[in-house]
N, CA, C, O and the ligand as a Tripos MOL2 file, in Angstrom:
@<TRIPOS>MOLECULE
protein
  309   307    78     0     0
PROTEIN
NO_CHARGES

@<TRIPOS>ATOM
      1 N          31.6590   18.7710   38.2390 N.3       1 MET1
      2 CA         31.1700   19.5450   39.3850 C.3       1 MET1
      3 C          30.7600   18.6200   40.5280 C.2       1 MET1
      4 O          30.0710   17.6210   40.3240 O.2       1 MET1
      5 N          31.1920   18.9710   41.7150 N.am      2 GLN2
      6 CA         30.8280   18.1920   42.8920 C.3       2 GLN2
      7 C          30.1550   19.0880   43.9100 C.2       2 GLN2
      8 O          30.5690   20.2280   44.1200 O.2       2 GLN2
      9 N          29.1290   18.5730   44.5340 N.am      3 CYS3
     10 CA         28.4010   19.3440   45.5380 C.3       3 CYS3
     11 C          29.2820   19.6290   46.7500 C.2       3 CYS3
     12 O          29.9550   18.7370   47.2660 O.2       3 CYS3
     13 N          29.2690   20.9060   47.2040 N.am      4 SER4
     14 CA         30.0960   21.2600   48.3450 C.3       4 SER4
     15 C          29.4450   20.8470   49.6590 C.2       4 SER4
     16 O          30.0810   20.9030   50.7120 O.2       4 SER4
     17 N          28.1960   20.4380   49.6050 N.am      5 LYS5
     18 CA         27.4990   20.0120   50.8270 C.3       5 LYS5
     19 C          27.5930   18.5090   51.0530 C.2       5 LYS5
     20 O          27.8660   18.0490   52.1620 O.2       5 LYS5
     21 N          27.3610   17.7460   49.9750 N.am      6 CYS6
     22 CA         27.2860   16.2930   50.1750 C.3       6 CYS6
     23 C          28.1580   15.5280   49.1890 C.2       6 CYS6
     24 O          28.1230   14.2980   49.1650 O.2       6 CYS6
     25 N          28.9470   16.2400   48.3690 N.am      7 SER7
     26 CA         29.8370   15.6130   47.3740 C.3       7 SER7
     27 C          29.0860   14.8430   46.2840 C.2       7 SER7
     28 O          29.6850   14.0300   45.5800 O.2       7 SER7
     29 N          27.8150   15.0870   46.1450 N.am      8 GLY8
     30 CA         27.0380   14.4890   45.0530 C.3       8 GLY8
     31 C          27.3850   15.1440   43.7400 C.2       8 GLY8
     32 O          28.1090   16.1390   43.7120 O.2       8 GLY8
     33 N          26.8820   14.6010   42.6590 N.am      9 SER9
     34 CA         27.1850   15.1800   41.3450 C.3       9 SER9
     35 C          26.2200   16.3060   41.0060 C.2       9 SER9
     36 O          25.0220   16.2230   41.2760 O.2       9 SER9
     37 N          26.7730   17.3690   40.4030 N.am     10 MET10
     38 CA         25.9860   18.5600   40.0630 C.3      10 MET10
     39 C          25.7230   18.5530   38.5560 C.2      10 MET10
     40 O          26.6050   18.2080   37.7690 O.2      10 MET10
     41 N          24.5000   18.9380   38.1570 N.am     11 SER11
     42 CA         24.2470   19.0930   36.7300 C.3      11 SER11
     43 C          23.9070   20.5390   36.4300 C.2      11 SER11
     44 O          23.3040   21.2430   37.2400 O.2      11 SER11
     45 N          24.3160   20.9680   35.2240 N.am     12 GLU12
     46 CA         24.1900   22.3630   34.8430 C.3      12 GLU12
     47 C          22.7570   22.7110   34.4660 C.2      12 GLU12
     48 O          22.0420   21.8970   33.8810 O.2      12 GLU12
     49 N          22.3540   23.9060   34.7990 N.am     13 GLY13
     50 CA         21.0440   24.3930   34.4040 C.3      13 GLY13
     51 C          20.9890   25.8930   34.5740 C.2      13 GLY13
     52 O          22.0280   26.5500   34.6490 O.2      13 GLY13
     53 N          19.8030   26.4360   34.6360 N.am     14 PHE14
     54 CA         19.6300   27.8570   34.8550 C.3      14 PHE14
     55 C          18.3540   28.0940   35.6260 C.2      14 PHE14
     56 O          17.4730   27.2340   35.6670 O.2      14 PHE14
     57 N          18.2520   29.2720   36.2450 N.am     15 LEU15
     58 CA         17.0600   29.5950   37.0200 C.3      15 LEU15
     59 C          16.0750   30.3730   36.1680 C.2      15 LEU15
     60 O          16.4630   31.2640   35.4120 O.2      15 LEU15
     61 N          14.8380   30.0420   36.2880 N.am     16 LEU16
     62 CA         13.7900   30.6740   35.5210 C.3      16 LEU16
     63 C          12.7750   31.2280   36.5060 C.2      16 LEU16
     64 O          12.3250   30.5280   37.4120 O.2      16 LEU16
     65 N          12.4200   32.4940   36.3180 N.am     17 GLU17
     66 CA         11.4140   33.0920   37.1720 C.3      17 GLU17
     67 C          10.1380   33.2480   36.3760 C.2      17 GLU17
     68 O          10.1140   33.9100   35.3380 O.2      17 GLU17
     69 N           9.0980   32.6430   36.8590 N.am     18 LYS18
     70 CA          7.8250   32.6800   36.1610 C.3      18 LYS18
     71 C           6.9160   33.6970   36.8370 C.2      18 LYS18
     72 O           7.1620   34.1080   37.9710 O.2      18 LYS18
     73 N           5.8790   34.0920   36.1400 N.am     19 GLY19
     74 CA          4.8730   34.9340   36.7420 C.3      19 GLY19
     75 C           4.9130   36.3620   36.2370 C.2      19 GLY19
     76 O           5.8960   36.7900   35.6310 O.2      19 GLY19
     77 N           3.8450   37.0920   36.4880 N.am     20 ASN20
     78 CA          3.7370   38.4750   36.0590 C.3      20 ASN20
     79 C           4.2170   39.3980   37.1550 C.2      20 ASN20
     80 O           4.5630   38.9540   38.2500 O.2      20 ASN20
     81 N           4.2360   40.7010   36.8510 N.am     21 HIS21
     82 CA          4.7680   41.6630   37.8040 C.3      21 HIS21
     83 C           3.9730   41.6850   39.1160 C.2      21 HIS21
     84 O           4.5330   41.9180   40.1870 O.2      21 HIS21
     85 N           2.6930   41.4470   39.0190 N.am     22 ASN22
     86 CA          1.8500   41.5670   40.2120 C.3      22 ASN22
     87 C           1.7500   40.2620   40.9940 C.2      22 ASN22
     88 O           1.2540   40.2340   42.1210 O.2      22 ASN22
     89 N           2.2250   39.1980   40.3860 N.am     23 ASP23
     90 CA          2.1230   37.9080   41.0650 C.3      23 ASP23
     91 C           3.3860   37.6040   41.8440 C.2      23 ASP23
     92 O           4.4850   38.0190   41.4770 O.2      23 ASP23
     93 N           3.2050   36.8800   42.9120 N.am     24 LEU24
     94 CA          4.3430   36.3090   43.5770 C.3      24 LEU24
     95 C           4.8680   35.1930   42.6830 C.2      24 LEU24
     96 O           4.0820   34.3970   42.1710 O.2      24 LEU24
     97 N           6.1480   35.1230   42.4930 N.am     25 SER25
     98 CA          6.6640   34.1190   41.5880 C.3      25 SER25
     99 C           7.6640   33.2180   42.3090 C.2      25 SER25
    100 O           8.3350   33.6320   43.2550 O.2      25 SER25
    101 N           7.7400   32.0220   41.8510 N.am     26 VAL26
    102 CA          8.6590   31.0280   42.3800 C.3      26 VAL26
    103 C           9.7150   30.7630   41.3420 C.2      26 VAL26
    104 O           9.3940   30.5520   40.1720 O.2      26 VAL26
    105 N          10.9610   30.7690   41.7390 N.am     27 GLN27
    106 CA         12.0130   30.4470   40.8010 C.3      27 GLN27
    107 C          12.0800   28.9500   40.5580 C.2      27 GLN27
    108 O          11.9210   28.1470   41.4780 O.2      27 GLN27
    109 N          12.3140   28.5940   39.3210 N.am     28 ALA28
    110 CA         12.4400   27.1960   38.9700 C.3      28 ALA28
    111 C          13.8240   26.9820   38.3850 C.2      28 ALA28
    112 O          14.3710   27.8550   37.7120 O.2      28 ALA28
    113 N          14.3710   25.8320   38.6450 N.am     29 TRP29
    114 CA         15.6590   25.4630   38.0500 C.3      29 TRP29
    115 C          15.3940   24.5520   36.8560 C.2      29 TRP29
    116 O          14.6650   23.5670   36.9710 O.2      29 TRP29
    117 N          15.9900   24.8830   35.7020 N.am     30 VAL30
    118 CA         15.8000   24.1300   34.4990 C.3      30 VAL30
    119 C          17.1080   23.5870   34.0520 C.2      30 VAL30
    120 O          18.0960   24.3160   33.9680 O.2      30 VAL30
    121 N          17.1360   22.2840   33.7540 N.am     31 GLU31
    122 CA         18.3770   21.6570   33.3520 C.3      31 GLU31
    123 C          18.7990   22.0880   31.9500 C.2      31 GLU31
    124 O          17.9500   22.2850   31.0800 O.2      31 GLU31
    125 N          20.1000   22.2340   31.7270 N.am     32 GLY32
    126 CA         20.6200   22.5690   30.4130 C.3      32 GLY32
    127 C          20.7430   24.0640   30.2070 C.2      32 GLY32
    128 O          20.6700   24.8390   31.1600 O.2      32 GLY32
    129 N          20.9320   24.4680   28.9510 N.am     33 SER33
    130 CA         21.0480   25.8700   28.6150 C.3      33 SER33
    131 C          19.7140   26.3810   28.0890 C.2      33 SER33
    132 O          18.9150   25.6110   27.5560 O.2      33 SER33
    133 N          19.4740   27.6890   28.2390 N.am     34 PRO34
    134 CA         18.2670   28.2320   27.6260 C.3      34 PRO34
    135 C          18.2790   27.9550   26.1230 C.2      34 PRO34
    136 O          19.2750   28.2440   25.4600 O.2      34 PRO34
    137 N          17.2090   27.4100   25.5760 N.am     35 SER35
    138 CA         17.2700   26.9170   24.1970 C.3      35 SER35
    139 C          17.2940   28.0670   23.1950 C.2      35 SER35
    140 O          17.9740   27.9730   22.1730 O.2      35 SER35
    141 N          16.5740   29.1390   23.4610 N.am     36 THR36
    142 CA         16.6470   30.3100   22.5690 C.3      36 THR36
    143 C          17.4390   31.3800   23.2930 C.2      36 THR36
    144 O          16.8960   32.3540   23.8150 O.2      36 THR36
    145 N          18.7390   31.1610   23.3020 N.am     37 LYS37
    146 CA         19.6180   31.9380   24.1570 C.3      37 LYS37
    147 C          19.5090   33.4600   23.9280 C.2      37 LYS37
    148 O          19.3550   34.2240   24.8810 O.2      37 LYS37
    149 N          19.5910   33.8870   22.6680 N.am     38 SER38
    150 CA         19.6500   35.3170   22.4220 C.3      38 SER38
    151 C          18.3250   36.0210   22.7640 C.2      38 SER38
    152 O          18.3200   37.0900   23.3760 O.2      38 SER38
    153 N          17.2100   35.4070   22.3610 N.am     39 SER39
    154 CA         15.9370   36.0730   22.6740 C.3      39 SER39
    155 C          15.6150   35.9580   24.1520 C.2      39 SER39
    156 O          14.9980   36.8490   24.7360 O.2      39 SER39
    157 N          16.0400   34.8460   24.7550 N.am     40 PHE40
    158 CA         15.8570   34.6630   26.1870 C.3      40 PHE40
    159 C          16.5710   35.7700   26.9610 C.2      40 PHE40
    160 O          16.0150   36.3580   27.8890 O.2      40 PHE40
    161 N          17.8270   36.0450   26.5570 N.am     41 LEU41
    162 CA         18.5970   37.0590   27.2640 C.3      41 LEU41
    163 C          18.0450   38.4570   27.0280 C.2      41 LEU41
    164 O          17.9670   39.2620   27.9560 O.2      41 LEU41
    165 N          17.6630   38.7490   25.7910 N.am     42 SER42
    166 CA         17.1820   40.0960   25.5230 C.3      42 SER42
    167 C          15.8340   40.3400   26.2060 C.2      42 SER42
    168 O          15.5060   41.4680   26.5720 O.2      42 SER42
    169 N          15.0570   39.2570   26.3710 N.am     43 GLN43
    170 CA         13.8120   39.3600   27.1260 C.3      43 GLN43
    171 C          14.0760   39.8020   28.5580 C.2      43 GLN43
    172 O          13.3660   40.6400   29.1150 O.2      43 GLN43
    173 N          15.1250   39.2100   29.1420 N.am     44 ILE44
    174 CA         15.4250   39.4770   30.5320 C.3      44 ILE44
    175 C          16.0500   40.8530   30.7190 C.2      44 ILE44
    176 O          15.6350   41.6290   31.5800 O.2      44 ILE44
    177 N          17.0630   41.1410   29.8910 N.am     45 PHE45
    178 CA         17.8550   42.3240   30.1460 C.3      45 PHE45
    179 C          17.3620   43.5580   29.4150 C.2      45 PHE45
    180 O          17.5730   44.6830   29.8670 O.2      45 PHE45
    181 N          16.7020   43.3410   28.2820 N.am     46 GLY46
    182 CA         16.1750   44.4920   27.5630 C.3      46 GLY46
    183 C          17.2580   45.4910   27.2240 C.2      46 GLY46
    184 O          18.3770   45.1100   26.8810 O.2      46 GLY46
    185 N          16.9280   46.7720   27.3190 N.am     47 MET47
    186 CA         17.8570   47.8220   26.9510 C.3      47 MET47
    187 C          18.5570   48.4050   28.1700 C.2      47 MET47
    188 O          19.4770   49.2090   28.0220 O.2      47 MET47
    189 N          18.1450   48.0210   29.3560 N.am     48 SER48
    190 CA         18.5790   48.7300   30.5580 C.3      48 SER48
    191 C          20.0160   48.4650   30.9540 C.2      48 SER48
    192 O          20.5780   49.1980   31.7670 O.2      48 SER48
    193 N          20.6240   47.4230   30.3900 N.am     49 VAL49
    194 CA         21.9900   47.1120   30.7750 C.3      49 VAL49
    195 C          23.0060   47.4540   29.6830 C.2      49 VAL49
    196 O          24.1660   47.0430   29.7360 O.2      49 VAL49
    197 N          22.5410   48.2090   28.7020 N.am     50 ARG50
    198 CA         23.4390   48.5840   27.6010 C.3      50 ARG50
    199 C          24.6710   49.3110   28.1720 C.2      50 ARG50
    200 O          24.5410   50.2410   28.9670 O.2      50 ARG50
    201 N          25.8540   48.8730   27.7570 N.am     51 GLY51
    202 CA         27.0770   49.4860   28.2160 C.3      51 GLY51
    203 C          27.6190   48.9000   29.5000 C.2      51 GLY51
    204 O          28.6930   49.2950   29.9530 O.2      51 GLY51
    205 N          26.8970   47.9630   30.0950 N.am     52 LYS52
    206 CA         27.3630   47.3330   31.3120 C.3      52 LYS52
    207 C          27.7870   45.8830   31.0300 C.2      52 LYS52
    208 O          27.3200   45.2560   30.0800 O.2      52 LYS52
    209 N          28.6540   45.3900   31.8550 N.am     53 ALA53
    210 CA         29.0750   44.0010   31.7030 C.3      53 ALA53
    211 C          27.9500   43.0820   32.1560 C.2      53 ALA53
    212 O          27.3860   43.2500   33.2370 O.2      53 ALA53
    213 N          27.6360   42.1120   31.3140 N.am     54 VAL54
    214 CA         26.5630   41.1730   31.6210 C.3      54 VAL54
    215 C          27.1170   39.7500   31.5230 C.2      54 VAL54
    216 O          27.7460   39.3750   30.5330 O.2      54 VAL54
    217 N          26.8740   38.9930   32.5440 N.am     55 TYR55
    218 CA         27.3020   37.5970   32.5700 C.3      55 TYR55
    219 C          26.1060   36.6820   32.7040 C.2      55 TYR55
    220 O          25.2100   36.9210   33.5140 O.2      55 TYR55
    221 N          26.1000   35.6360   31.9060 N.am     56 ARG56
    222 CA         25.0570   34.6380   32.0350 C.3      56 ARG56
    223 C          25.3200   33.8260   33.3000 C.2      56 ARG56
    224 O          26.4470   33.4040   33.5600 O.2      56 ARG56
    225 N          24.2660   33.6160   34.0780 N.am     57 VAL57
    226 CA         24.3950   32.8720   35.3290 C.3      57 VAL57
    227 C          24.1080   31.3950   35.0610 C.2      57 VAL57
    228 O          23.0270   31.0400   34.5920 O.2      57 VAL57
    229 N          25.0610   30.5630   35.3550 N.am     58 GLN58
    230 CA         24.8770   29.1130   35.3100 C.3      58 GLN58
    231 C          24.6240   28.6320   36.7230 C.2      58 GLN58
    232 O          25.3740   28.9620   37.6420 O.2      58 GLN58
    233 N          23.5980   27.8760   36.8940 N.am     59 THR59
    234 CA         23.2990   27.3510   38.2160 C.3      59 THR59
    235 C          23.3580   25.8330   38.1800 C.2      59 THR59
    236 O          22.6780   25.1850   37.3840 O.2      59 THR59
    237 N          24.1660   25.2910   39.0420 N.am     60 PHE60
    238 CA         24.3330   23.8430   39.1070 C.3      60 PHE60
    239 C          23.4780   23.2880   40.2410 C.2      60 PHE60
    240 O          23.3930   23.8820   41.3160 O.2      60 PHE60
    241 N          22.8530   22.1560   39.9930 N.am     61 ARG61
    242 CA         21.9800   21.5250   40.9780 C.3      61 ARG61
    243 C          22.5290   20.1690   41.3630 C.2      61 ARG61
    244 O          22.8750   19.3570   40.5060 O.2      61 ARG61
    245 N          22.6070   19.9310   42.6680 N.am     62 CYS62
    246 CA         23.0730   18.6360   43.1500 C.3      62 CYS62
    247 C          21.9340   17.6320   42.9880 C.2      62 CYS62
    248 O          20.8040   17.8750   43.4120 O.2      62 CYS62
    249 N          22.2580   16.5020   42.3660 N.am     63 SER63
    250 CA         21.2100   15.4910   42.1490 C.3      63 SER63
    251 C          20.9290   14.6950   43.4230 C.2      63 SER63
    252 O          19.9240   13.9880   43.4980 O.2      63 SER63
    253 N          21.7860   14.8000   44.4030 N.am     64 SER64
    254 CA         21.5530   14.0770   45.6510 C.3      64 SER64
    255 C          20.7370   14.8860   46.6610 C.2      64 SER64
    256 O          19.7180   14.4110   47.1630 O.2      64 SER64
    257 N          21.1910   16.1200   46.9610 N.am     65 CYS65
    258 CA         20.5210   16.8940   48.0070 C.3      65 CYS65
    259 C          19.7640   18.1060   47.4890 C.2      65 CYS65
    260 O          19.0320   18.7370   48.2510 O.2      65 CYS65
    261 N          19.9210   18.4530   46.2020 N.am     66 GLY66
    262 CA         19.1940   19.5550   45.6110 C.3      66 GLY66
    263 C          19.8360   20.9180   45.8340 C.2      66 GLY66
    264 O          19.2380   21.9390   45.4930 O.2      66 GLY66
    265 N          21.0130   20.9560   46.3860 N.am     67 TYR67
    266 CA         21.7030   22.2190   46.6150 C.3      67 TYR67
    267 C          21.9830   22.9210   45.2990 C.2      67 TYR67
    268 O          22.3870   22.2760   44.3310 O.2      67 TYR67
    269 N          21.7730   24.2470   45.2430 N.am     68 LEU68
    270 CA         22.0180   25.0190   44.0300 C.3      68 LEU68
    271 C          23.2470   25.9080   44.2250 C.2      68 LEU68
    272 O          23.4210   26.5290   45.2730 O.2      68 LEU68
    273 N          24.0850   25.9540   43.2060 N.am     69 GLU69
    274 CA         25.2870   26.7650   43.2430 C.3      69 GLU69
    275 C          25.3880   27.5220   41.9420 C.2      69 GLU69
    276 O          25.3200   26.9160   40.8730 O.2      69 GLU69
    277 N          25.5490   28.8320   42.0020 N.am     70 SER70
    278 CA         25.5050   29.6610   40.7970 C.3      70 SER70
    279 C          26.8780   30.2550   40.4740 C.2      70 SER70
    280 O          27.6450   30.6070   41.3700 O.2      70 SER70
    281 N          27.1690   30.3570   39.1820 N.am     71 TYR71
    282 CA         28.3860   30.9810   38.7000 C.3      71 TYR71
    283 C          28.0180   31.9630   37.5850 C.2      71 TYR71
    284 O          27.1250   31.7070   36.7770 O.2      71 TYR71
    285 N          28.7320   33.0930   37.5640 N.am     72 ALA72
    286 CA         28.5640   34.0540   36.4690 C.3      72 ALA72
    287 C          29.9190   34.1970   35.8030 C.2      72 ALA72
    288 O          30.6620   35.1410   36.0730 O.2      72 ALA72
    289 N          30.2330   33.2490   34.9280 N.am     73 ARG73
    290 CA         31.5690   33.2020   34.3430 C.3      73 ARG73
    291 C          31.5720   33.6380   32.8860 C.2      73 ARG73
    292 O          32.5690   34.1520   32.3780 O.2      73 ARG73
    293 N          30.4460   33.4250   32.2250 N.am     74 GLU74
    294 CA         30.4100   33.5530   30.7820 C.3      74 GLU74
    295 C          29.8090   34.9110   30.4060 C.2      74 GLU74
    296 O          28.6190   35.1530   30.6080 O.2      74 GLU74
    297 N          30.6510   35.7880   29.8580 N.am     75 SER75
    298 CA         30.1680   37.0660   29.4010 C.3      75 SER75
    299 C          29.2280   36.8870   28.2310 C.2      75 SER75
    300 O          29.4490   36.0180   27.3870 O.2      75 SER75
    301 N          28.1850   37.6940   28.1640 N.am     76 THR76
    302 CA         27.2200   37.5340   27.0910 C.3      76 THR76
    303 C          27.6240   38.2500   25.8210 C.2      76 THR76
    304 O          26.8980   38.1780   24.8300 O.2      76 THR76
    305 N          28.7720   38.9490   25.8100 N.am     77 ARG77
    306 CA         29.2140   39.5440   24.5630 C.3      77 ARG77
    307 C          30.7130   39.3990   24.3800 C.2      77 ARG77
    308 O          31.2590   39.8500   23.3730 O.2      77 ARG77
    309 ZN         24.5100   17.7500   47.4910 Zn       78 ZN78
@<TRIPOS>BOND
     1     1     2 1
     2     2     3 1
     3     3     4 2
     4     3     5 am
     5     5     6 1
     6     6     7 1
     7     7     8 2
     8     7     9 am
     9     9    10 1
    10    10    11 1
    11    11    12 2
    12    11    13 am
    13    13    14 1
    14    14    15 1
    15    15    16 2
    16    15    17 am
    17    17    18 1
    18    18    19 1
    19    19    20 2
    20    19    21 am
    21    21    22 1
    22    22    23 1
    23    23    24 2
    24    23    25 am
    25    25    26 1
    26    26    27 1
    27    27    28 2
    28    27    29 am
    29    29    30 1
    30    30    31 1
    31    31    32 2
    32    31    33 am
    33    33    34 1
    34    34    35 1
    35    35    36 2
    36    35    37 am
    37    37    38 1
    38    38    39 1
    39    39    40 2
    40    39    41 am
    41    41    42 1
    42    42    43 1
    43    43    44 2
    44    43    45 am
    45    45    46 1
    46    46    47 1
    47    47    48 2
    48    47    49 am
    49    49    50 1
    50    50    51 1
    51    51    52 2
    52    51    53 am
    53    53    54 1
    54    54    55 1
    55    55    56 2
    56    55    57 am
    57    57    58 1
    58    58    59 1
    59    59    60 2
    60    59    61 am
    61    61    62 1
    62    62    63 1
    63    63    64 2
    64    63    65 am
    65    65    66 1
    66    66    67 1
    67    67    68 2
    68    67    69 am
    69    69    70 1
    70    70    71 1
    71    71    72 2
    72    71    73 am
    73    73    74 1
    74    74    75 1
    75    75    76 2
    76    75    77 am
    77    77    78 1
    78    78    79 1
    79    79    80 2
    80    79    81 am
    81    81    82 1
    82    82    83 1
    83    83    84 2
    84    83    85 am
    85    85    86 1
    86    86    87 1
    87    87    88 2
    88    87    89 am
    89    89    90 1
    90    90    91 1
    91    91    92 2
    92    91    93 am
    93    93    94 1
    94    94    95 1
    95    95    96 2
    96    95    97 am
    97    97    98 1
    98    98    99 1
    99    99   100 2
   100    99   101 am
   101   101   102 1
   102   102   103 1
   103   103   104 2
   104   103   105 am
   105   105   106 1
   106   106   107 1
   107   107   108 2
   108   107   109 am
   109   109   110 1
   110   110   111 1
   111   111   112 2
   112   111   113 am
   113   113   114 1
   114   114   115 1
   115   115   116 2
   116   115   117 am
   117   117   118 1
   118   118   119 1
   119   119   120 2
   120   119   121 am
   121   121   122 1
   122   122   123 1
   123   123   124 2
   124   123   125 am
   125   125   126 1
   126   126   127 1
   127   127   128 2
   128   127   129 am
   129   129   130 1
   130   130   131 1
   131   131   132 2
   132   131   133 am
   133   133   134 1
   134   134   135 1
   135   135   136 2
   136   135   137 am
   137   137   138 1
   138   138   139 1
   139   139   140 2
   140   139   141 am
   141   141   142 1
   142   142   143 1
   143   143   144 2
   144   143   145 am
   145   145   146 1
   146   146   147 1
   147   147   148 2
   148   147   149 am
   149   149   150 1
   150   150   151 1
   151   151   152 2
   152   151   153 am
   153   153   154 1
   154   154   155 1
   155   155   156 2
   156   155   157 am
   157   157   158 1
   158   158   159 1
   159   159   160 2
   160   159   161 am
   161   161   162 1
   162   162   163 1
   163   163   164 2
   164   163   165 am
   165   165   166 1
   166   166   167 1
   167   167   168 2
   168   167   169 am
   169   169   170 1
   170   170   171 1
   171   171   172 2
   172   171   173 am
   173   173   174 1
   174   174   175 1
   175   175   176 2
   176   175   177 am
   177   177   178 1
   178   178   179 1
   179   179   180 2
   180   179   181 am
   181   181   182 1
   182   182   183 1
   183   183   184 2
   184   183   185 am
   185   185   186 1
   186   186   187 1
   187   187   188 2
   188   187   189 am
   189   189   190 1
   190   190   191 1
   191   191   192 2
   192   191   193 am
   193   193   194 1
   194   194   195 1
   195   195   196 2
   196   195   197 am
   197   197   198 1
   198   198   199 1
   199   199   200 2
   200   199   201 am
   201   201   202 1
   202   202   203 1
   203   203   204 2
   204   203   205 am
   205   205   206 1
   206   206   207 1
   207   207   208 2
   208   207   209 am
   209   209   210 1
   210   210   211 1
   211   211   212 2
   212   211   213 am
   213   213   214 1
   214   214   215 1
   215   215   216 2
   216   215   217 am
   217   217   218 1
   218   218   219 1
   219   219   220 2
   220   219   221 am
   221   221   222 1
   222   222   223 1
   223   223   224 2
   224   223   225 am
   225   225   226 1
   226   226   227 1
   227   227   228 2
   228   227   229 am
   229   229   230 1
   230   230   231 1
   231   231   232 2
   232   231   233 am
   233   233   234 1
   234   234   235 1
   235   235   236 2
   236   235   237 am
   237   237   238 1
   238   238   239 1
   239   239   240 2
   240   239   241 am
   241   241   242 1
   242   242   243 1
   243   243   244 2
   244   243   245 am
   245   245   246 1
   246   246   247 1
   247   247   248 2
   248   247   249 am
   249   249   250 1
   250   250   251 1
   251   251   252 2
   252   251   253 am
   253   253   254 1
   254   254   255 1
   255   255   256 2
   256   255   257 am
   257   257   258 1
   258   258   259 1
   259   259   260 2
   260   259   261 am
   261   261   262 1
   262   262   263 1
   263   263   264 2
   264   263   265 am
   265   265   266 1
   266   266   267 1
   267   267   268 2
   268   267   269 am
   269   269   270 1
   270   270   271 1
   271   271   272 2
   272   271   273 am
   273   273   274 1
   274   274   275 1
   275   275   276 2
   276   275   277 am
   277   277   278 1
   278   278   279 1
   279   279   280 2
   280   279   281 am
   281   281   282 1
   282   282   283 1
   283   283   284 2
   284   283   285 am
   285   285   286 1
   286   286   287 1
   287   287   288 2
   288   287   289 am
   289   289   290 1
   290   290   291 1
   291   291   292 2
   292   291   293 am
   293   293   294 1
   294   294   295 1
   295   295   296 2
   296   295   297 am
   297   297   298 1
   298   298   299 1
   299   299   300 2
   300   299   301 am
   301   301   302 1
   302   302   303 1
   303   303   304 2
   304   303   305 am
   305   305   306 1
   306   306   307 1
   307   307   308 2
@<TRIPOS>SUBSTRUCTURE
     1 MET1         2 RESIDUE 1 A MET
     2 GLN2         6 RESIDUE 1 A GLN
     3 CYS3        10 RESIDUE 1 A CYS
     4 SER4        14 RESIDUE 1 A SER
     5 LYS5        18 RESIDUE 1 A LYS
     6 CYS6        22 RESIDUE 1 A CYS
     7 SER7        26 RESIDUE 1 A SER
     8 GLY8        30 RESIDUE 1 A GLY
     9 SER9        34 RESIDUE 1 A SER
    10 MET10       38 RESIDUE 1 A MET
    11 SER11       42 RESIDUE 1 A SER
    12 GLU12       46 RESIDUE 1 A GLU
    13 GLY13       50 RESIDUE 1 A GLY
    14 PHE14       54 RESIDUE 1 A PHE
    15 LEU15       58 RESIDUE 1 A LEU
    16 LEU16       62 RESIDUE 1 A LEU
    17 GLU17       66 RESIDUE 1 A GLU
    18 LYS18       70 RESIDUE 1 A LYS
    19 GLY19       74 RESIDUE 1 A GLY
    20 ASN20       78 RESIDUE 1 A ASN
    21 HIS21       82 RESIDUE 1 A HIS
    22 ASN22       86 RESIDUE 1 A ASN
    23 ASP23       90 RESIDUE 1 A ASP
    24 LEU24       94 RESIDUE 1 A LEU
    25 SER25       98 RESIDUE 1 A SER
    26 VAL26      102 RESIDUE 1 A VAL
    27 GLN27      106 RESIDUE 1 A GLN
    28 ALA28      110 RESIDUE 1 A ALA
    29 TRP29      114 RESIDUE 1 A TRP
    30 VAL30      118 RESIDUE 1 A VAL
    31 GLU31      122 RESIDUE 1 A GLU
    32 GLY32      126 RESIDUE 1 A GLY
    33 SER33      130 RESIDUE 1 A SER
    34 PRO34      134 RESIDUE 1 A PRO
    35 SER35      138 RESIDUE 1 A SER
    36 THR36      142 RESIDUE 1 A THR
    37 LYS37      146 RESIDUE 1 A LYS
    38 SER38      150 RESIDUE 1 A SER
    39 SER39      154 RESIDUE 1 A SER
    40 PHE40      158 RESIDUE 1 A PHE
    41 LEU41      162 RESIDUE 1 A LEU
    42 SER42      166 RESIDUE 1 A SER
    43 GLN43      170 RESIDUE 1 A GLN
    44 ILE44      174 RESIDUE 1 A ILE
    45 PHE45      178 RESIDUE 1 A PHE
    46 GLY46      182 RESIDUE 1 A GLY
    47 MET47      186 RESIDUE 1 A MET
    48 SER48      190 RESIDUE 1 A SER
    49 VAL49      194 RESIDUE 1 A VAL
    50 ARG50      198 RESIDUE 1 A ARG
    51 GLY51      202 RESIDUE 1 A GLY
    52 LYS52      206 RESIDUE 1 A LYS
    53 ALA53      210 RESIDUE 1 A ALA
    54 VAL54      214 RESIDUE 1 A VAL
    55 TYR55      218 RESIDUE 1 A TYR
    56 ARG56      222 RESIDUE 1 A ARG
    57 VAL57      226 RESIDUE 1 A VAL
    58 GLN58      230 RESIDUE 1 A GLN
    59 THR59      234 RESIDUE 1 A THR
    60 PHE60      238 RESIDUE 1 A PHE
    61 ARG61      242 RESIDUE 1 A ARG
    62 CYS62      246 RESIDUE 1 A CYS
    63 SER63      250 RESIDUE 1 A SER
    64 SER64      254 RESIDUE 1 A SER
    65 CYS65      258 RESIDUE 1 A CYS
    66 GLY66      262 RESIDUE 1 A GLY
    67 TYR67      266 RESIDUE 1 A TYR
    68 LEU68      270 RESIDUE 1 A LEU
    69 GLU69      274 RESIDUE 1 A GLU
    70 SER70      278 RESIDUE 1 A SER
    71 TYR71      282 RESIDUE 1 A TYR
    72 ALA72      286 RESIDUE 1 A ALA
    73 ARG73      290 RESIDUE 1 A ARG
    74 GLU74      294 RESIDUE 1 A GLU
    75 SER75      298 RESIDUE 1 A SER
    76 THR76      302 RESIDUE 1 A THR
    77 ARG77      306 RESIDUE 1 A ARG
    78 ZN78       309 GROUP 0 **** ****
């Protein structure tokens, strides 16, 4: 993966949103894959997306300029 802004190298990760419903939350980018993939996904999606196509979002981060680029290529089922 190459950065489309500065041609730096991109590393794979995912976005994590922290905080409770009433709090303002800041998204964080975490390198690598979610370690507990299945429970992580069910936590996020719950029952509300049953019967719909769901894709895991991979977000790549440029190590030079910090640019984030997201892809939803991998179906979760
Ligand atoms: Zn870059």
